[in-house]
C-alpha positions in Angstrom: 17.9 11.6 38.4 15.7 8.6 37.9 13.0 8.4 35.1 10.3 8.3 37.8 11.5 11.7 39.1 10.3 13.4 35.9 6.8 14.8 36.1 4.5 17.0 34.0 5.1 20.7 34.6 8.8 20.2 35.5 11.4 22.4 33.9 14.1 20.3 32.1 17.1 21.1 29.9 18.7 19.0 27.2 21.1 19.7 24.3 18.1 20.1 22.1 16.8 22.9 24.3 15.0 23.7 27.5 11.3 23.5 28.3 8.5 22.4 30.5 7.5 18.7 30.5 4.2 18.3 28.7 4.1 14.5 28.2 6.0 11.4 29.3 6.1 8.2 27.3 7.1 5.5 29.8 7.2 2.7 27.2 9.9 4.5 25.0 11.3 6.6 27.9 10.8 9.7 25.8 10.0 13.1 27.3 8.2 15.9 25.4 8.9 19.4 26.3 7.3 22.7 25.4 10.2 25.0 24.4 10.6 28.0 26.7 11.4 30.4 23.9 8.7 29.7 21.3 6.5 27.0 22.7 7.5 24.4 20.1 7.5 20.8 21.1 10.9 19.1 21.8 11.2 15.3 21.9 14.1 14.0 24.0 15.1 10.6 25.3 15.6 10.3 29.1 19.3 9.9 28.8 19.5 13.3 26.9 18.1 15.2 29.9 20.8 17.4 31.6 20.9 16.8 35.3 21.7 20.5 36.0 19.1 21.9 38.4 18.7 25.0 36.2 17.1 24.9 32.8 18.9 27.1 30.3 17.8 28.5 27.0 20.0 28.0 23.9 20.8 31.7 24.0 22.2 31.4 27.6 25.9 31.3 28.1 27.9 29.8 31.0 30.4 31.9 32.8 
């Protein structure tokens, strides 16, 4: 995934949590997500985004 592929409203996952992109800072390459569980803001750097096509909550487990 390229930085330009990220857009507002997109669902993304990171090790900090999953959420919906609310703001993108191109100068610092940081992405701000609204947490899917409690709507808190999560700030992540582009390289922290998980390239999995599914966004997972922290409570989810992998089988």
